[in-house]
LOVEXNU-470616 format. One record per residue: residue number from 1; residue in three letters; x, y, z of N, C-alpha, C, O in turn. Coordinates in Angstrom, 1 decimal. Layout:
N
<pt><num>NUM</num><residu>Ala</residu><n_c1>X</n_c1><n_c2>Y</n_c2><n_c3>Z</n_c3><ca_c1>X</ca_c1><ca_c2>Y</ca_c2><ca_c3>Z</ca_c3><c_c1>X</c_c1><c_c2>Y</c_c2><c_c3>Z</c_c3><o_c1>X</o_c1><o_c2>Y</o_c2><o_c3>Z</o_c3></pt>
...
//
This chain:
69
<pt><num>1</num><residu>Arg</residu><n_c1>-57.6</n_c1><n_c2>140.3</n_c2><n_c3>-297.3</n_c3><ca_c1>-57.2</ca_c1><ca_c2>138.9</ca_c2><ca_c3>-297.7</ca_c3><c_c1>-58.4</c_c1><c_c2>138.0</c_c2><c_c3>-297.6</c_c3><o_c1>-59.1</o_c1><o_c2>138.0</o_c2><o_c3>-296.6</o_c3></pt>
<pt><num>2</num><residu>Val</residu><n_c1>-58.5</n_c1><n_c2>137.2</n_c2><n_c3>-298.6</n_c3><ca_c1>-59.6</ca_c1><ca_c2>136.2</ca_c2><ca_c3>-298.6</ca_c3><c_c1>-59.3</c_c1><c_c2>134.9</c_c2><c_c3>-297.8</c_c3><o_c1>-60.1</o_c1><o_c2>134.3</o_c2><o_c3>-297.2</o_c3></pt>
<pt><num>3</num><residu>Glu</residu><n_c1>-58.0</n_c1><n_c2>134.5</n_c2><n_c3>-297.9</n_c3><ca_c1>-57.6</ca_c1><ca_c2>133.3</ca_c2><ca_c3>-297.3</ca_c3><c_c1>-57.3</c_c1><c_c2>133.5</c_c2><c_c3>-295.8</c_c3><o_c1>-56.3</o_c1><o_c2>134.3</o_c2><o_c3>-295.5</o_c3></pt>
<pt><num>4</num><residu>Tyr</residu><n_c1>-58.0</n_c1><n_c2>132.9</n_c2><n_c3>-294.9</n_c3><ca_c1>-57.7</ca_c1><ca_c2>133.1</ca_c2><ca_c3>-293.5</ca_c3><c_c1>-58.4</c_c1><c_c2>131.9</c_c2><c_c3>-292.8</c_c3><o_c1>-59.1</o_c1><o_c2>131.1</o_c2><o_c3>-293.4</o_c3></pt>
<pt><num>5</num><residu>Ile</residu><n_c1>-58.1</n_c1><n_c2>131.8</n_c2><n_c3>-291.5</n_c3><ca_c1>-58.7</ca_c1><ca_c2>130.8</ca_c2><ca_c3>-290.6</ca_c3><c_c1>-59.2</c_c1><c_c2>131.5</c_c2><c_c3>-289.4</c_c3><o_c1>-58.5</o_c1><o_c2>132.3</o_c2><o_c3>-288.8</o_c3></pt>
<pt><num>6</num><residu>Glu</residu><n_c1>-60.4</n_c1><n_c2>131.1</n_c2><n_c3>-288.9</n_c3><ca_c1>-60.9</ca_c1><ca_c2>131.7</ca_c2><ca_c3>-287.7</ca_c3><c_c1>-60.1</c_c1><c_c2>131.3</c_c2><c_c3>-286.5</c_c3><o_c1>-59.5</o_c1><o_c2>130.3</o_c2><o_c3>-286.4</o_c3></pt>
<pt><num>7</num><residu>Gly</residu><n_c1>-60.0</n_c1><n_c2>132.2</n_c2><n_c3>-285.5</n_c3><ca_c1>-59.3</ca_c1><ca_c2>132.0</ca_c2><ca_c3>-284.3</ca_c3><c_c1>-59.7</c_c1><c_c2>130.8</c_c2><c_c3>-283.5</c_c3><o_c1>-58.9</o_c1><o_c2>130.0</o_c2><o_c3>-283.0</o_c3></pt>
<pt><num>8</num><residu>Tyr</residu><n_c1>-61.0</n_c1><n_c2>130.5</n_c2><n_c3>-283.5</n_c3><ca_c1>-61.5</ca_c1><ca_c2>129.4</ca_c2><ca_c3>-282.8</ca_c3><c_c1>-61.1</c_c1><c_c2>128.1</c_c2><c_c3>-283.4</c_c3><o_c1>-61.1</o_c1><o_c2>127.0</o_c2><o_c3>-282.8</o_c3></pt>
<pt><num>9</num><residu>Ala</residu><n_c1>-60.8</n_c1><n_c2>128.1</n_c2><n_c3>-284.7</n_c3><ca_c1>-60.3</ca_c1><ca_c2>126.9</ca_c2><ca_c3>-285.4</ca_c3><c_c1>-58.8</c_c1><c_c2>126.7</c_c2><c_c3>-285.3</c_c3><o_c1>-58.4</o_c1><o_c2>125.6</o_c2><o_c3>-285.2</o_c3></pt>
<pt><num>10</num><residu>Ile</residu><n_c1>-58.1</n_c1><n_c2>127.8</n_c2><n_c3>-285.4</n_c3><ca_c1>-56.6</ca_c1><ca_c2>127.6</ca_c2><ca_c3>-285.4</ca_c3><c_c1>-56.0</c_c1><c_c2>127.4</c_c2><c_c3>-284.0</c_c3><o_c1>-55.0</o_c1><o_c2>126.8</o_c2><o_c3>-283.8</o_c3></pt>
<pt><num>11</num><residu>Ala</residu><n_c1>-56.7</n_c1><n_c2>128.0</n_c2><n_c3>-283.0</n_c3><ca_c1>-56.1</ca_c1><ca_c2>127.8</ca_c2><ca_c3>-281.6</ca_c3><c_c1>-55.9</c_c1><c_c2>126.4</c_c2><c_c3>-281.2</c_c3><o_c1>-54.8</o_c1><o_c2>126.0</o_c2><o_c3>-280.7</o_c3></pt>
<pt><num>12</num><residu>Pro</residu><n_c1>-56.9</n_c1><n_c2>125.5</n_c2><n_c3>-281.3</n_c3><ca_c1>-56.7</ca_c1><ca_c2>124.1</ca_c2><ca_c3>-280.9</ca_c3><c_c1>-55.7</c_c1><c_c2>123.4</c_c2><c_c3>-281.9</c_c3><o_c1>-54.9</o_c1><o_c2>122.5</o_c2><o_c3>-281.5</o_c3></pt>
<pt><num>13</num><residu>Leu</residu><n_c1>-55.7</n_c1><n_c2>123.8</n_c2><n_c3>-283.1</n_c3><ca_c1>-54.8</ca_c1><ca_c2>123.3</ca_c2><ca_c3>-284.1</ca_c3><c_c1>-53.3</c_c1><c_c2>123.7</c_c2><c_c3>-283.7</c_c3><o_c1>-52.4</o_c1><o_c2>122.9</o_c2><o_c3>-283.8</o_c3></pt>
<pt><num>14</num><residu>Ala</residu><n_c1>-53.1</n_c1><n_c2>124.9</n_c2><n_c3>-283.3</n_c3><ca_c1>-51.8</ca_c1><ca_c2>125.4</ca_c2><ca_c3>-282.9</ca_c3><c_c1>-51.3</c_c1><c_c2>124.6</c_c2><c_c3>-281.7</c_c3><o_c1>-50.1</o_c1><o_c2>124.2</o_c2><o_c3>-281.6</o_c3></pt>
<pt><num>15</num><residu>Glu</residu><n_c1>-52.2</n_c1><n_c2>124.3</n_c2><n_c3>-280.7</n_c3><ca_c1>-51.8</ca_c1><ca_c2>123.5</ca_c2><ca_c3>-279.6</ca_c3><c_c1>-51.4</c_c1><c_c2>122.1</c_c2><c_c3>-280.0</c_c3><o_c1>-50.4</o_c1><o_c2>121.6</o_c2><o_c3>-279.5</o_c3></pt>
<pt><num>16</num><residu>Ala</residu><n_c1>-52.1</n_c1><n_c2>121.5</n_c2><n_c3>-280.9</n_c3><ca_c1>-51.8</ca_c1><ca_c2>120.2</ca_c2><ca_c3>-281.4</ca_c3><c_c1>-50.5</c_c1><c_c2>120.2</c_c2><c_c3>-282.1</c_c3><o_c1>-49.7</o_c1><o_c2>119.3</o_c2><o_c3>-282.0</o_c3></pt>
<pt><num>17</num><residu>Met</residu><n_c1>-50.3</n_c1><n_c2>121.3</n_c2><n_c3>-282.9</n_c3><ca_c1>-49.0</ca_c1><ca_c2>121.4</ca_c2><ca_c3>-283.7</ca_c3><c_c1>-47.8</c_c1><c_c2>121.5</c_c2><c_c3>-282.7</c_c3><o_c1>-46.8</o_c1><o_c2>120.8</o_c2><o_c3>-283.0</o_c3></pt>
<pt><num>18</num><residu>Met</residu><n_c1>-47.9</n_c1><n_c2>122.2</n_c2><n_c3>-281.7</n_c3><ca_c1>-46.8</ca_c1><ca_c2>122.4</ca_c2><ca_c3>-280.7</ca_c3><c_c1>-46.6</c_c1><c_c2>121.1</c_c2><c_c3>-280.0</c_c3><o_c1>-45.4</o_c1><o_c2>120.7</o_c2><o_c3>-279.7</o_c3></pt>
<pt><num>19</num><residu>Ala</residu><n_c1>-47.7</n_c1><n_c2>120.3</n_c2><n_c3>-279.7</n_c3><ca_c1>-47.5</ca_c1><ca_c2>119.1</ca_c2><ca_c3>-279.0</ca_c3><c_c1>-46.8</c_c1><c_c2>118.0</c_c2><c_c3>-279.8</c_c3><o_c1>-46.1</o_c1><o_c2>117.2</o_c2><o_c3>-279.4</o_c3></pt>
<pt><num>20</num><residu>Ala</residu><n_c1>-47.1</n_c1><n_c2>118.1</n_c2><n_c3>-281.1</n_c3><ca_c1>-46.5</ca_c1><ca_c2>117.1</ca_c2><ca_c3>-282.1</ca_c3><c_c1>-45.1</c_c1><c_c2>117.4</c_c2><c_c3>-282.6</c_c3><o_c1>-44.4</o_c1><o_c2>116.6</o_c2><o_c3>-283.0</o_c3></pt>
<pt><num>21</num><residu>Asp</residu><n_c1>-44.8</n_c1><n_c2>118.7</n_c2><n_c3>-282.5</n_c3><ca_c1>-43.5</ca_c1><ca_c2>119.2</ca_c2><ca_c3>-283.1</ca_c3><c_c1>-42.7</c_c1><c_c2>120.0</c_c2><c_c3>-282.1</c_c3><o_c1>-43.0</o_c1><o_c2>121.2</o_c2><o_c3>-282.0</o_c3></pt>
<pt><num>22</num><residu>Pro</residu><n_c1>-41.8</n_c1><n_c2>119.5</n_c2><n_c3>-281.3</n_c3><ca_c1>-41.0</ca_c1><ca_c2>120.2</ca_c2><ca_c3>-280.3</ca_c3><c_c1>-40.2</c_c1><c_c2>121.4</c_c2><c_c3>-281.0</c_c3><o_c1>-40.0</o_c1><o_c2>122.4</o_c2><o_c3>-280.3</o_c3></pt>
<pt><num>23</num><residu>Ala</residu><n_c1>-39.7</n_c1><n_c2>121.2</n_c2><n_c3>-282.2</n_c3><ca_c1>-39.0</ca_c1><ca_c2>122.2</ca_c2><ca_c3>-282.9</ca_c3><c_c1>-39.8</c_c1><c_c2>123.4</c_c2><c_c3>-283.2</c_c3><o_c1>-39.4</o_c1><o_c2>124.6</o_c2><o_c3>-283.1</o_c3></pt>
<pt><num>24</num><residu>Leu</residu><n_c1>-41.1</n_c1><n_c2>123.2</n_c2><n_c3>-283.6</n_c3><ca_c1>-42.0</ca_c1><ca_c2>124.3</ca_c2><ca_c3>-283.8</ca_c3><c_c1>-42.3</c_c1><c_c2>125.0</c_c2><c_c3>-282.5</c_c3><o_c1>-42.4</o_c1><o_c2>126.2</o_c2><o_c3>-282.5</o_c3></pt>
<pt><num>25</num><residu>Lys</residu><n_c1>-42.5</n_c1><n_c2>124.3</n_c2><n_c3>-281.5</n_c3><ca_c1>-42.8</ca_c1><ca_c2>124.9</ca_c2><ca_c3>-280.2</ca_c3><c_c1>-41.6</c_c1><c_c2>125.8</c_c2><c_c3>-279.7</c_c3><o_c1>-41.8</o_c1><o_c2>126.9</o_c2><o_c3>-279.2</o_c3></pt>
<pt><num>26</num><residu>Ala</residu><n_c1>-40.4</n_c1><n_c2>125.3</n_c2><n_c3>-279.9</n_c3><ca_c1>-39.2</ca_c1><ca_c2>126.0</ca_c2><ca_c3>-279.6</ca_c3><c_c1>-39.1</c_c1><c_c2>127.3</c_c2><c_c3>-280.4</c_c3><o_c1>-38.7</o_c1><o_c2>128.4</o_c2><o_c3>-279.9</o_c3></pt>
<pt><num>27</num><residu>Ala</residu><n_c1>-39.4</n_c1><n_c2>127.2</n_c2><n_c3>-281.7</n_c3><ca_c1>-39.3</ca_c1><ca_c2>128.4</ca_c2><ca_c3>-282.6</ca_c3><c_c1>-40.3</c_c1><c_c2>129.4</c_c2><c_c3>-282.2</c_c3><o_c1>-40.1</o_c1><o_c2>130.6</o_c2><o_c3>-282.2</o_c3></pt>
<pt><num>28</num><residu>Phe</residu><n_c1>-41.5</n_c1><n_c2>129.0</n_c2><n_c3>-281.8</n_c3><ca_c1>-42.6</ca_c1><ca_c2>129.9</ca_c2><ca_c3>-281.4</ca_c3><c_c1>-42.2</c_c1><c_c2>130.6</c_c2><c_c3>-280.1</c_c3><o_c1>-42.3</o_c1><o_c2>131.8</o_c2><o_c3>-279.9</o_c3></pt>
<pt><num>29</num><residu>Glu</residu><n_c1>-41.7</n_c1><n_c2>129.8</n_c2><n_c3>-279.1</n_c3><ca_c1>-41.3</ca_c1><ca_c2>130.4</ca_c2><ca_c3>-277.8</ca_c3><c_c1>-40.1</c_c1><c_c2>131.4</c_c2><c_c3>-278.0</c_c3><o_c1>-40.0</o_c1><o_c2>132.4</o_c2><o_c3>-277.3</o_c3></pt>
<pt><num>30</num><residu>Ala</residu><n_c1>-39.2</n_c1><n_c2>131.1</n_c2><n_c3>-278.9</n_c3><ca_c1>-38.1</ca_c1><ca_c2>132.0</ca_c2><ca_c3>-279.2</ca_c3><c_c1>-38.6</c_c1><c_c2>133.3</c_c2><c_c3>-279.8</c_c3><o_c1>-38.1</o_c1><o_c2>134.4</o_c2><o_c3>-279.4</o_c3></pt>
<pt><num>31</num><residu>Lys</residu><n_c1>-39.6</n_c1><n_c2>133.2</n_c2><n_c3>-280.7</n_c3><ca_c1>-40.1</ca_c1><ca_c2>134.4</ca_c2><ca_c3>-281.3</ca_c3><c_c1>-40.9</c_c1><c_c2>135.2</c_c2><c_c3>-280.3</c_c3><o_c1>-40.8</o_c1><o_c2>136.4</o_c2><o_c3>-280.3</o_c3></pt>
<pt><num>32</num><residu>Leu</residu><n_c1>-41.6</n_c1><n_c2>134.6</n_c2><n_c3>-279.4</n_c3><ca_c1>-42.3</ca_c1><ca_c2>135.3</ca_c2><ca_c3>-278.3</ca_c3><c_c1>-41.3</c_c1><c_c2>136.0</c_c2><c_c3>-277.4</c_c3><o_c1>-41.5</o_c1><o_c2>137.2</o_c2><o_c3>-277.0</o_c3></pt>
<pt><num>33</num><residu>Ala</residu><n_c1>-40.2</n_c1><n_c2>135.4</n_c2><n_c3>-277.1</n_c3><ca_c1>-39.2</ca_c1><ca_c2>136.0</ca_c2><ca_c3>-276.2</ca_c3><c_c1>-38.4</c_c1><c_c2>137.2</c_c2><c_c3>-277.0</c_c3><o_c1>-38.1</o_c1><o_c2>138.2</o_c2><o_c3>-276.3</o_c3></pt>
<pt><num>34</num><residu>Ala</residu><n_c1>-38.2</n_c1><n_c2>137.0</n_c2><n_c3>-278.2</n_c3><ca_c1>-37.4</ca_c1><ca_c2>138.0</ca_c2><ca_c3>-279.0</ca_c3><c_c1>-38.2</c_c1><c_c2>139.2</c_c2><c_c3>-279.4</c_c3><o_c1>-37.7</o_c1><o_c2>140.3</o_c2><o_c3>-279.6</o_c3></pt>
<pt><num>35</num><residu>Glu</residu><n_c1>-39.6</n_c1><n_c2>139.1</n_c2><n_c3>-279.6</n_c3><ca_c1>-40.4</ca_c1><ca_c2>140.1</ca_c2><ca_c3>-280.2</ca_c3><c_c1>-41.6</c_c1><c_c2>140.4</c_c2><c_c3>-279.3</c_c3><o_c1>-42.6</o_c1><o_c2>139.7</o_c2><o_c3>-279.3</o_c3></pt>
<pt><num>36</num><residu>Pro</residu><n_c1>-41.5</n_c1><n_c2>141.4</n_c2><n_c3>-278.4</n_c3><ca_c1>-42.6</ca_c1><ca_c2>141.8</ca_c2><ca_c3>-277.5</ca_c3><c_c1>-43.8</c_c1><c_c2>142.2</c_c2><c_c3>-278.2</c_c3><o_c1>-44.9</o_c1><o_c2>141.9</o_c2><o_c3>-277.7</o_c3></pt>
<pt><num>37</num><residu>Glu</residu><n_c1>-43.7</n_c1><n_c2>142.8</n_c2><n_c3>-279.4</n_c3><ca_c1>-44.9</ca_c1><ca_c2>143.2</ca_c2><ca_c3>-280.1</ca_c3><c_c1>-45.7</c_c1><c_c2>142.0</c_c2><c_c3>-280.6</c_c3><o_c1>-46.9</o_c1><o_c2>142.0</o_c2><o_c3>-280.5</o_c3></pt>
<pt><num>38</num><residu>Phe</residu><n_c1>-44.9</n_c1><n_c2>141.0</n_c2><n_c3>-281.1</n_c3><ca_c1>-45.5</ca_c1><ca_c2>139.7</ca_c2><ca_c3>-281.5</ca_c3><c_c1>-46.2</c_c1><c_c2>139.1</c_c2><c_c3>-280.3</c_c3><o_c1>-47.3</o_c1><o_c2>138.6</o_c2><o_c3>-280.4</o_c3></pt>
<pt><num>39</num><residu>Ala</residu><n_c1>-45.5</n_c1><n_c2>139.0</n_c2><n_c3>-279.2</n_c3><ca_c1>-46.1</ca_c1><ca_c2>138.4</ca_c2><ca_c3>-278.0</ca_c3><c_c1>-47.4</c_c1><c_c2>139.0</c_c2><c_c3>-277.5</c_c3><o_c1>-48.3</o_c1><o_c2>138.4</o_c2><o_c3>-277.0</o_c3></pt>
<pt><num>40</num><residu>Ala</residu><n_c1>-47.5</n_c1><n_c2>140.3</n_c2><n_c3>-277.7</n_c3><ca_c1>-48.7</ca_c1><ca_c2>141.1</ca_c2><ca_c3>-277.3</ca_c3><c_c1>-49.8</c_c1><c_c2>141.0</c_c2><c_c3>-278.3</c_c3><o_c1>-51.0</o_c1><o_c2>141.4</o_c2><o_c3>-278.0</o_c3></pt>
<pt><num>41</num><residu>Asp</residu><n_c1>-49.6</n_c1><n_c2>140.5</n_c2><n_c3>-279.5</n_c3><ca_c1>-50.6</ca_c1><ca_c2>140.5</ca_c2><ca_c3>-280.5</ca_c3><c_c1>-51.1</c_c1><c_c2>139.1</c_c2><c_c3>-280.8</c_c3><o_c1>-50.5</o_c1><o_c2>138.3</o_c2><o_c3>-281.5</o_c3></pt>
<pt><num>42</num><residu>Gly</residu><n_c1>-52.3</n_c1><n_c2>138.8</n_c2><n_c3>-280.2</n_c3><ca_c1>-52.9</ca_c1><ca_c2>137.5</ca_c2><ca_c3>-280.4</ca_c3><c_c1>-53.2</c_c1><c_c2>137.1</c_c2><c_c3>-281.8</c_c3><o_c1>-53.0</o_c1><o_c2>135.9</o_c2><o_c3>-282.2</o_c3></pt>
<pt><num>43</num><residu>Asp</residu><n_c1>-53.6</n_c1><n_c2>138.1</n_c2><n_c3>-282.6</n_c3><ca_c1>-53.9</ca_c1><ca_c2>137.8</ca_c2><ca_c3>-284.0</ca_c3><c_c1>-52.6</c_c1><c_c2>137.4</c_c2><c_c3>-284.8</c_c3><o_c1>-52.6</o_c1><o_c2>136.5</o_c2><o_c3>-285.6</o_c3></pt>
<pt><num>44</num><residu>Ala</residu><n_c1>-51.5</n_c1><n_c2>138.1</n_c2><n_c3>-284.5</n_c3><ca_c1>-50.2</ca_c1><ca_c2>137.8</ca_c2><ca_c3>-285.1</ca_c3><c_c1>-49.7</c_c1><c_c2>136.4</c_c2><c_c3>-284.7</c_c3><o_c1>-49.2</o_c1><o_c2>135.7</o_c2><o_c3>-285.5</o_c3></pt>
<pt><num>45</num><residu>Arg</residu><n_c1>-50.0</n_c1><n_c2>136.0</n_c2><n_c3>-283.5</n_c3><ca_c1>-49.5</ca_c1><ca_c2>134.7</ca_c2><ca_c3>-283.0</ca_c3><c_c1>-50.3</c_c1><c_c2>133.6</c_c2><c_c3>-283.7</c_c3><o_c1>-49.8</o_c1><o_c2>132.6</o_c2><o_c3>-284.2</o_c3></pt>
<pt><num>46</num><residu>Leu</residu><n_c1>-51.6</n_c1><n_c2>133.8</n_c2><n_c3>-283.9</n_c3><ca_c1>-52.4</ca_c1><ca_c2>132.8</ca_c2><ca_c3>-284.6</ca_c3><c_c1>-52.1</c_c1><c_c2>132.8</c_c2><c_c3>-286.1</c_c3><o_c1>-52.0</o_c1><o_c2>131.7</o_c2><o_c3>-286.7</o_c3></pt>
<pt><num>47</num><residu>Gln</residu><n_c1>-51.8</n_c1><n_c2>133.9</n_c2><n_c3>-286.7</n_c3><ca_c1>-51.4</ca_c1><ca_c2>134.0</ca_c2><ca_c3>-288.1</ca_c3><c_c1>-50.0</c_c1><c_c2>133.2</c_c2><c_c3>-288.3</c_c3><o_c1>-49.9</o_c1><o_c2>132.5</o_c2><o_c3>-289.3</o_c3></pt>
<pt><num>48</num><residu>Trp</residu><n_c1>-49.1</n_c1><n_c2>133.3</n_c2><n_c3>-287.3</n_c3><ca_c1>-47.9</ca_c1><ca_c2>132.6</ca_c2><ca_c3>-287.4</ca_c3><c_c1>-48.1</c_c1><c_c2>131.1</c_c2><c_c3>-287.5</c_c3><o_c1>-47.4</o_c1><o_c2>130.4</o_c2><o_c3>-288.3</o_c3></pt>
<pt><num>49</num><residu>Phe</residu><n_c1>-49.0</n_c1><n_c2>130.6</n_c2><n_c3>-286.7</n_c3><ca_c1>-49.3</ca_c1><ca_c2>129.2</ca_c2><ca_c3>-286.8</ca_c3><c_c1>-50.1</c_c1><c_c2>128.8</c_c2><c_c3>-288.1</c_c3><o_c1>-49.8</o_c1><o_c2>127.8</o_c2><o_c3>-288.7</o_c3></pt>
<pt><num>50</num><residu>Tyr</residu><n_c1>-51.0</n_c1><n_c2>129.7</n_c2><n_c3>-288.5</n_c3><ca_c1>-51.7</ca_c1><ca_c2>129.4</ca_c2><ca_c3>-289.8</ca_c3><c_c1>-50.8</c_c1><c_c2>129.3</c_c2><c_c3>-290.9</c_c3><o_c1>-51.0</o_c1><o_c2>128.5</o_c2><o_c3>-291.8</o_c3></pt>
<pt><num>51</num><residu>Glu</residu><n_c1>-49.7</n_c1><n_c2>130.2</n_c2><n_c3>-291.0</n_c3><ca_c1>-48.7</ca_c1><ca_c2>130.1</ca_c2><ca_c3>-292.1</ca_c3><c_c1>-48.0</c_c1><c_c2>128.8</c_c2><c_c3>-292.1</c_c3><o_c1>-47.3</o_c1><o_c2>128.5</o_c2><o_c3>-293.1</o_c3></pt>
<pt><num>52</num><residu>Arg</residu><n_c1>-48.0</n_c1><n_c2>128.1</n_c2><n_c3>-291.0</n_c3><ca_c1>-47.3</ca_c1><ca_c2>126.8</ca_c2><ca_c3>-291.0</ca_c3><c_c1>-48.2</c_c1><c_c2>125.6</c_c2><c_c3>-291.1</c_c3><o_c1>-47.8</o_c1><o_c2>124.4</o_c2><o_c3>-290.9</o_c3></pt>
<pt><num>53</num><residu>Thr</residu><n_c1>-49.4</n_c1><n_c2>125.8</n_c2><n_c3>-291.5</n_c3><ca_c1>-50.4</ca_c1><ca_c2>124.7</ca_c2><ca_c3>-291.7</ca_c3><c_c1>-50.4</c_c1><c_c2>124.4</c_c2><c_c3>-293.2</c_c3><o_c1>-50.0</o_c1><o_c2>125.3</o_c2><o_c3>-294.0</o_c3></pt>
<pt><num>54</num><residu>Pro</residu><n_c1>-50.9</n_c1><n_c2>123.2</n_c2><n_c3>-293.6</n_c3><ca_c1>-51.1</ca_c1><ca_c2>122.9</ca_c2><ca_c3>-295.0</ca_c3><c_c1>-52.2</c_c1><c_c2>123.7</c_c2><c_c3>-295.7</c_c3><o_c1>-52.4</o_c1><o_c2>123.7</o_c2><o_c3>-296.9</o_c3></pt>
<pt><num>55</num><residu>Phe</residu><n_c1>-53.0</n_c1><n_c2>124.4</n_c2><n_c3>-294.9</n_c3><ca_c1>-54.1</ca_c1><ca_c2>125.2</ca_c2><ca_c3>-295.4</ca_c3><c_c1>-53.7</c_c1><c_c2>126.6</c_c2><c_c3>-295.9</c_c3><o_c1>-54.5</o_c1><o_c2>127.2</o_c2><o_c3>-296.6</o_c3></pt>
<pt><num>56</num><residu>Tyr</residu><n_c1>-52.6</n_c1><n_c2>127.0</n_c2><n_c3>-295.5</n_c3><ca_c1>-52.1</ca_c1><ca_c2>128.4</ca_c2><ca_c3>-295.9</ca_c3><c_c1>-51.7</c_c1><c_c2>128.4</c_c2><c_c3>-297.4</c_c3><o_c1>-51.0</o_c1><o_c2>127.5</o_c2><o_c3>-297.8</o_c3></pt>
<pt><num>57</num><residu>Asp</residu><n_c1>-52.2</n_c1><n_c2>129.4</n_c2><n_c3>-298.1</n_c3><ca_c1>-51.9</ca_c1><ca_c2>129.5</ca_c2><ca_c3>-299.5</ca_c3><c_c1>-50.7</c_c1><c_c2>130.5</c_c2><c_c3>-299.6</c_c3><o_c1>-50.9</o_c1><o_c2>131.7</o_c2><o_c3>-299.6</o_c3></pt>
<pt><num>58</num><residu>Asp</residu><n_c1>-49.5</n_c1><n_c2>130.0</n_c2><n_c3>-299.8</n_c3><ca_c1>-48.3</ca_c1><ca_c2>130.9</ca_c2><ca_c3>-299.9</ca_c3><c_c1>-48.2</c_c1><c_c2>131.5</c_c2><c_c3>-301.3</c_c3><o_c1>-47.3</o_c1><o_c2>132.3</o_c2><o_c3>-301.6</o_c3></pt>
<pt><num>59</num><residu>Arg</residu><n_c1>-49.1</n_c1><n_c2>131.1</n_c2><n_c3>-302.2</n_c3><ca_c1>-49.1</ca_c1><ca_c2>131.7</ca_c2><ca_c3>-303.5</ca_c3><c_c1>-50.3</c_c1><c_c2>132.7</c_c2><c_c3>-303.7</c_c3><o_c1>-50.7</o_c1><o_c2>133.0</o_c2><o_c3>-304.9</o_c3></pt>
<pt><num>60</num><residu>Phe</residu><n_c1>-50.9</n_c1><n_c2>133.1</n_c2><n_c3>-302.6</n_c3><ca_c1>-52.0</ca_c1><ca_c2>134.1</ca_c2><ca_c3>-302.7</ca_c3><c_c1>-51.6</c_c1><c_c2>135.3</c_c2><c_c3>-303.4</c_c3><o_c1>-50.6</o_c1><o_c2>135.9</o_c2><o_c3>-303.1</o_c3></pt>
<pt><num>61</num><residu>Arg</residu><n_c1>-52.4</n_c1><n_c2>135.8</n_c2><n_c3>-304.4</n_c3><ca_c1>-52.1</ca_c1><ca_c2>136.9</ca_c2><ca_c3>-305.2</ca_c3><c_c1>-50.8</c_c1><c_c2>136.8</c_c2><c_c3>-306.0</c_c3><o_c1>-50.2</o_c1><o_c2>137.9</o_c2><o_c3>-306.4</o_c3></pt>
<pt><num>62</num><residu>Leu</residu><n_c1>-50.4</n_c1><n_c2>135.7</n_c2><n_c3>-306.3</n_c3><ca_c1>-49.2</ca_c1><ca_c2>135.5</ca_c2><ca_c3>-307.2</ca_c3><c_c1>-49.8</c_c1><c_c2>135.1</c_c2><c_c3>-308.5</c_c3><o_c1>-50.4</o_c1><o_c2>134.1</o_c2><o_c3>-308.7</o_c3></pt>
<pt><num>63</num><residu>Tyr</residu><n_c1>-49.5</n_c1><n_c2>136.0</n_c2><n_c3>-309.5</n_c3><ca_c1>-50.1</ca_c1><ca_c2>135.8</ca_c2><ca_c3>-310.8</ca_c3><c_c1>-49.0</c_c1><c_c2>135.4</c_c2><c_c3>-311.8</c_c3><o_c1>-47.9</o_c1><o_c2>136.0</o_c2><o_c3>-311.7</o_c3></pt>
<pt><num>64</num><residu>Pro</residu><n_c1>-49.3</n_c1><n_c2>134.5</n_c2><n_c3>-312.7</n_c3><ca_c1>-48.2</ca_c1><ca_c2>134.1</ca_c2><ca_c3>-313.7</ca_c3><c_c1>-48.1</c_c1><c_c2>135.2</c_c2><c_c3>-314.7</c_c3><o_c1>-49.0</o_c1><o_c2>135.9</o_c2><o_c3>-315.1</o_c3></pt>
<pt><num>65</num><residu>Val</residu><n_c1>-46.8</n_c1><n_c2>135.5</n_c2><n_c3>-315.0</n_c3><ca_c1>-46.5</ca_c1><ca_c2>136.5</ca_c2><ca_c3>-316.0</ca_c3><c_c1>-45.7</c_c1><c_c2>135.9</c_c2><c_c3>-317.1</c_c3><o_c1>-44.7</o_c1><o_c2>135.3</o_c2><o_c3>-316.8</o_c3></pt>
<pt><num>66</num><residu>Gly</residu><n_c1>-46.2</n_c1><n_c2>136.0</n_c2><n_c3>-318.3</n_c3><ca_c1>-45.5</ca_c1><ca_c2>135.4</ca_c2><ca_c3>-319.4</ca_c3><c_c1>-44.8</c_c1><c_c2>136.5</c_c2><c_c3>-320.2</c_c3><o_c1>-45.1</o_c1><o_c2>137.7</o_c2><o_c3>-320.2</o_c3></pt>
<pt><num>67</num><residu>Arg</residu><n_c1>-43.7</n_c1><n_c2>136.1</n_c2><n_c3>-321.0</n_c3><ca_c1>-43.0</ca_c1><ca_c2>137.1</ca_c2><ca_c3>-321.8</ca_c3><c_c1>-42.8</c_c1><c_c2>136.5</c_c2><c_c3>-323.1</c_c3><o_c1>-42.3</o_c1><o_c2>135.4</o_c2><o_c3>-323.2</o_c3></pt>
<pt><num>68</num><residu>Glu</residu><n_c1>-43.1</n_c1><n_c2>137.2</n_c2><n_c3>-324.1</n_c3><ca_c1>-42.8</ca_c1><ca_c2>136.8</ca_c2><ca_c3>-325.5</ca_c3><c_c1>-41.6</c_c1><c_c2>137.5</c_c2><c_c3>-326.1</c_c3><o_c1>-41.5</o_c1><o_c2>138.7</o_c2><o_c3>-325.9</o_c3></pt>
<pt><num>69</num><residu>Asn</residu><n_c1>-40.8</n_c1><n_c2>136.8</n_c2><n_c3>-326.8</n_c3><ca_c1>-39.7</ca_c1><ca_c2>137.4</ca_c2><ca_c3>-327.5</ca_c3><c_c1>-39.9</c_c1><c_c2>137.5</c_c2><c_c3>-328.9</c_c3><o_c1>-39.0</o_c1><o_c2>138.0</o_c2><o_c3>-329.6</o_c3></pt>
//
């Protein structure tokens, strides 16, 4: 994947996001409690926050397909 963010950049951003949004913090803590694999994987935790930033490209590898009749 070409689109990513370095851990040293997303970690402070994740802390700021949680401080600014209590609902996001609660969702993250619930996921930590519910999924031990997620809780043990630092990269997955940072990816979770990255997917909730405006920098994440949710259309990555989405190609337009046209159809002619």
